[in-house]
matplotlib code that plots the C-alpha trace (Angstrom):
import matplotlib.pyplot as plt

x = [-52.3, -54.5, -57.6, -58.4, -61.8, -61.8, -63.8, -67.5, -67.3, -67.5, -64.8, -62.8, -59.7, -56.3, -53.7, -51.8, -53.3, -52.3, -51.3, -51.8, -49.9, -46.8, -48.9, -49.2, -45.5, -46.0, -47.8, -51.5, -50.8, -48.3, -50.5, -53.6, -51.6, -50.1, -53.5, -55.1, -52.2, -52.6, -56.2, -55.5, -52.9, -55.4, -55.3, -58.8, -58.3, -56.9, -56.2, -55.8, -56.5, -57.8, -54.3, -52.5, -52.8, -54.0, -54.0, -57.8, -58.1, -55.9, -58.0, -61.1, -59.6, -58.5, -61.7, -64.6, -65.7, -65.1, -67.4, -64.6, -65.7, -68.0, -65.3, -62.9, -62.8, -61.7, -60.7, -59.9, -59.4, -60.2, -58.0, -60.8, -61.2, -64.7, -68.0, -68.0, -64.6, -65.6, -68.5, -66.4, -63.7, -66.2, -67.9, -64.5, -63.3, -66.5, -66.1, -62.4, -63.0, -65.9, -68.0, -71.2, -69.8, -66.6, -66.2, -64.1, -64.0, -61.3, -60.4, -56.8, -53.9, -56.5, -55.2, -58.3, -60.9, -63.9, -67.1, -70.8, -71.4, -67.8, -68.6, -66.7, -69.6, -67.1, -68.4, -71.9, -70.7, -69.6, -73.0, -74.7, -72.6, -73.2, -76.9, -76.9, -75.0, -72.0, -69.8, -70.3, -67.9, -66.4, -62.6, -59.8, -56.1, -53.6, -49.9, -50.1, -50.7, -52.8, -55.2, -55.3, -56.2, -58.9, -60.4, -60.5, -61.9, -64.6, -66.4, -67.3, -65.0, -65.1, -61.5, -58.2, -55.2, -51.9, -48.2, -47.3, -44.2, -41.8, -40.1, -43.2, -43.0, -45.2, -47.6, -48.4, -48.9, -51.3, -53.2, -53.5, -54.8, -57.2, -58.7, -59.2, -60.9, -63.2, -64.0, -62.5, -60.6, -56.9, -55.1, -51.3, -49.6, -45.8, -45.3, -41.8, -41.3, -40.8, -38.3, -36.0, -37.2, -35.7, -36.7, -40.3, -40.5, -39.7, -42.2, -44.9, -44.1, -44.3, -47.8, -49.1, -48.8, -51.7, -54.9, -56.7, -54.0, -54.2, -51.0, -51.3, -47.9, -46.9, -46.3, -44.8, -42.9, -43.6, -40.9, -42.3, -45.7, -44.3, -42.6, -45.8, -48.0, -45.6, -46.6, -50.2, -49.3, -46.0, -46.6, -43.6, -44.2, -42.9, -40.1, -37.0, -34.9, -37.1, -37.4, -33.6, -33.4, -36.0, -34.4, -31.1, -32.9, -34.7, -31.4, -30.2, -33.4, -35.6, -36.0, -36.0, -35.6, -37.3, -40.0, -39.9, -43.6, -42.9, -45.5, -42.7, -42.3, -41.9, -38.9, -38.3, -34.6, -35.2, -34.0, -35.5, -36.1, -37.8, -34.6, -31.8, -33.0, -32.5, -29.7, -27.3, -29.6, -30.3, -26.6, -26.1, -29.2, -29.1, -26.3, -24.4, -23.3, -26.9, -26.8, -23.2, -23.5, -23.1, -26.9, -27.2, -24.0, -25.5, -28.8, -27.1, -25.0, -28.3, -28.6, -26.3, -28.7, -31.5, -33.6, -34.5, -38.1, -39.3, -42.0, -40.8, -41.0, -44.5, -45.8, -44.0, -46.6, -43.9, -43.1, -39.4, -36.8, -36.2, -33.5, -31.4, -31.9, -30.9, -27.7, -26.8, -27.3, -25.3, -22.3, -22.5, -22.7, -19.6, -17.7, -18.8, -17.6, -14.3, -13.8, -13.9, -16.9, -17.1, -20.5]
y = [-16.1, -14.9, -12.8, -9.5, -8.1, -4.3, -3.8, -3.1, -2.7, -6.5, -6.1, -9.3, -9.5, -11.2, -9.5, -8.4, -5.4, -3.0, 0.6, 2.4, 5.6, 4.3, 3.3, 7.0, 6.9, 4.3, 4.3, 3.6, 0.3, -0.8, 0.4, -1.4, -4.6, -4.4, -3.9, -6.8, -9.1, -8.2, -9.1, -12.3, -13.2, -12.8, -9.2, -7.8, -4.4, -1.5, 1.9, 5.1, 8.8, 11.8, 13.4, 10.5, 12.1, 9.3, 6.4, 6.4, 6.5, 3.4, 1.6, 2.5, 1.1, -2.0, -2.9, -0.6, -2.0, -5.7, -7.1, -7.3, -4.3, -6.3, -8.8, -6.4, -3.4, 0.1, 2.7, 6.3, 9.6, 13.3, 16.1, 18.5, 21.3, 22.5, 20.8, 22.1, 20.7, 17.4, 16.9, 17.8, 15.3, 12.5, 12.9, 13.1, 9.9, 8.0, 9.1, 8.2, 4.8, 4.0, 3.0, 4.0, 3.5, 3.6, 0.9, 3.1, 6.9, 8.5, 12.0, 12.2, 13.1, 14.7, 17.3, 16.9, 14.2, 15.8, 15.4, 16.5, 20.0, 21.1, 23.9, 22.5, 20.5, 17.9, 14.9, 15.8, 15.4, 11.9, 11.1, 12.6, 10.6, 7.4, 7.9, 8.5, 5.1, 6.8, 5.5, 2.5, 3.2, 6.3, 6.3, 8.6, 8.7, 10.5, 10.9, 12.5, 10.0, 12.4, 12.9, 9.1, 8.5, 11.2, 9.5, 6.1, 7.4, 9.5, 6.3, 8.1, 6.3, 2.8, 2.6, 4.3, 4.4, 5.2, 4.5, 1.1, -1.0, -3.0, 0.3, 1.3, 2.1, 1.1, 4.0, 2.8, -0.8, 0.7, 2.4, -0.9, -2.7, 0.1, -0.2, -3.9, -3.1, -0.5, -2.8, -0.3, -1.3, -0.6, -0.1, 0.1, 2.6, 2.8, -0.8, -0.5, 2.9, 4.7, 2.3, 2.1, -1.4, -3.7, -7.1, -7.5, -11.0, -9.6, -6.8, -9.3, -11.6, -8.7, -7.8, -11.3, -10.7, -8.3, -10.0, -6.7, -4.9, -4.7, -3.6, -1.8, -2.3, 0.5, -1.4, 0.1, -2.8, -6.3, -7.8, -6.0, -7.4, -10.9, -10.7, -9.8, -12.3, -15.0, -14.5, -15.5, -19.2, -19.0, -16.4, -15.6, -16.5, -14.4, -16.3, -15.7, -15.2, -12.4, -10.9, -10.7, -9.1, -6.5, -5.7, -4.9, -2.9, -0.9, -0.1, 1.5, 3.2, 4.0, 7.7, 10.9, 10.0, 11.1, 8.6, 10.0, 11.0, 14.2, 16.4, 18.9, 19.7, 21.7, 23.4, 27.0, 26.3, 23.4, 20.7, 17.2, 17.0, 13.6, 12.0, 14.4, 14.3, 10.6, 9.9, 8.8, 5.9, 5.1, 5.0, 2.4, 0.3, 0.2, -0.1, 3.0, 3.8, 4.8, 7.5, 8.7, 9.5, 13.0, 13.6, 13.1, 15.0, 18.0, 17.7, 17.4, 20.5, 22.5, 22.0, 24.8, 27.1, 26.2, 29.4, 28.2, 29.2, 26.2, 25.5, 21.9, 21.5, 23.1, 20.5, 17.5, 15.1, 13.6, 17.1, 16.6, 19.4, 19.0, 21.7, 20.1, 16.6, 18.0, 19.5, 16.3, 14.3, 16.8, 16.6, 12.8, 12.7, 14.8, 12.5, 9.5, 11.1, 12.0, 8.4, 9.3, 6.9, 3.4, 2.2]
z = [30.5, 33.4, 32.7, 34.6, 35.3, 35.5, 38.7, 38.3, 34.6, 34.0, 31.3, 31.3, 29.2, 29.1, 31.5, 28.4, 26.6, 23.8, 24.4, 21.1, 21.7, 19.7, 16.6, 15.8, 14.8, 12.1, 8.7, 8.6, 6.9, 9.5, 12.4, 11.1, 10.6, 14.1, 15.7, 13.8, 14.6, 18.3, 18.2, 16.3, 18.9, 21.8, 22.9, 23.4, 25.2, 23.2, 24.8, 22.8, 23.2, 21.2, 21.8, 20.0, 16.5, 14.2, 16.7, 16.9, 13.1, 12.9, 15.4, 13.5, 10.3, 12.0, 13.8, 12.9, 9.5, 9.6, 12.3, 14.9, 17.0, 19.4, 20.0, 21.8, 24.1, 23.2, 25.7, 24.7, 26.5, 26.3, 27.5, 27.3, 29.9, 29.0, 28.4, 24.8, 24.1, 25.8, 23.4, 20.4, 21.5, 22.1, 18.7, 16.9, 18.7, 17.8, 14.2, 14.0, 15.8, 13.4, 16.3, 18.1, 21.6, 23.6, 26.2, 28.6, 28.2, 30.4, 31.5, 30.2, 32.6, 34.9, 37.3, 39.5, 40.1, 38.5, 40.5, 40.1, 41.2, 41.2, 38.8, 35.8, 34.3, 33.2, 35.2, 34.2, 30.6, 31.3, 32.8, 29.8, 27.4, 29.3, 29.4, 25.7, 25.2, 23.6, 26.4, 28.6, 31.5, 33.1, 33.7, 34.6, 34.0, 36.2, 36.7, 40.2, 42.9, 45.0, 42.1, 41.6, 45.3, 45.1, 42.1, 43.8, 47.0, 45.3, 44.1, 40.9, 38.5, 37.2, 36.1, 37.0, 34.7, 36.4, 35.9, 37.4, 36.8, 38.9, 39.7, 41.6, 45.3, 48.3, 47.6, 44.1, 45.3, 48.0, 45.1, 43.2, 46.3, 47.1, 43.6, 44.3, 47.6, 46.0, 43.0, 40.6, 37.5, 37.5, 34.1, 34.2, 31.9, 31.5, 32.4, 30.9, 32.5, 29.2, 27.8, 30.9, 31.7, 29.0, 30.4, 29.3, 30.8, 34.3, 33.7, 32.8, 35.7, 38.1, 36.8, 37.4, 41.2, 40.9, 39.8, 39.3, 37.2, 33.5, 31.8, 28.4, 26.7, 24.3, 21.0, 17.8, 16.2, 15.1, 17.3, 20.3, 19.5, 19.0, 22.4, 24.3, 22.3, 23.2, 26.8, 26.0, 26.1, 28.1, 30.7, 32.9, 36.5, 39.4, 41.1, 43.1, 40.0, 38.7, 42.2, 42.4, 39.0, 39.8, 43.1, 41.3, 38.7, 41.3, 43.0, 39.8, 38.7, 41.6, 42.6, 40.6, 37.0, 33.8, 32.6, 29.1, 28.9, 26.9, 28.7, 29.4, 25.7, 23.5, 25.0, 24.0, 23.8, 21.5, 24.0, 23.5, 27.2, 27.4, 26.1, 27.2, 30.8, 31.1, 28.5, 31.2, 32.0, 28.4, 27.6, 30.3, 29.5, 25.7, 23.1, 23.9, 20.3, 19.4, 22.1, 21.6, 17.9, 16.3, 16.5, 20.2, 20.9, 19.1, 21.0, 24.3, 23.5, 23.6, 27.4, 28.4, 26.5, 29.0, 29.7, 33.2, 32.4, 34.4, 31.8, 31.8, 35.6, 35.8, 33.3, 34.7, 36.1, 38.4, 39.8, 38.9, 38.9, 35.2, 34.6, 37.3, 35.8, 32.4, 33.9, 35.7, 32.5, 30.5, 32.9, 33.0, 29.2, 28.9, 31.3, 29.2, 25.9, 27.5, 28.6, 32.3, 32.8, 31.4, 30.1]

ax = plt.figure().add_subplot(projection="3d")
ax.plot(x, y, z, "-o")
ax.set_aspect("equal")
plt.show()
């Protein structure tokens, strides 16, 4: 397994890191066990967020009281919009993580690249926290590529976290390379594109082409962890076979599709948007029976009740026309149920 150094931070870690968003969905006991097994298996970079309910608490229980804290790196995020909220989030994160410092503290899903003197006071909060030793490095996460480029070009941030997988286009690759040029750490979120990528070996092999890219795999189950830990000693290497596989997958998936991030929710019509807006792809890429049962038929039946309020579109970080995607998936789903389409 290659190691990655996150730009000027000096943080060096295996190119195989732990995304702790999914551990909020399991019990405390299961979450702590997963985290410790990940560390025992060689993972040393763990990414979480204040917004991930009890994920920080589980990290604190896993690493904060047993002498392991200084052997690993913890990154977390704040979605705060005011200096007062920033300080509250930071103090809460430190308490939940049971630590006196955060290695990388990131603005979460930022809609602008905060800068000194911009009138928000937000970047000044980062500097204040760094000077106090509460955080070691200043980072930012974004879903909009324009904001990401602004952050890199500003020279104000030590790390950028952005969606990156083998479905990425030339603009995203340009972003990764610019981070390398600027000596800025690049952390890849959604390396499996919200579950649409099902070949983790191909996903891992793709990442190895970029020696400055650190993927944080969202891990919830033991079998998922086992799969990624197996790559520590037997890392898939990018080759013609993987390239051909990825090319075929891109042909099917590239373009306007829902990544399943869930930022569009809750829906006032009760639609589970992050699944219903991509169910056609999921039916084709996973055992279809799981998506054609009575439960999902009932959920899909809510789509005609869409209020067209466009709340979902306004919150979509990928700027998708979500109501149109929902309608297309609804029509496709009905054809599948009627046997007009074979999956």
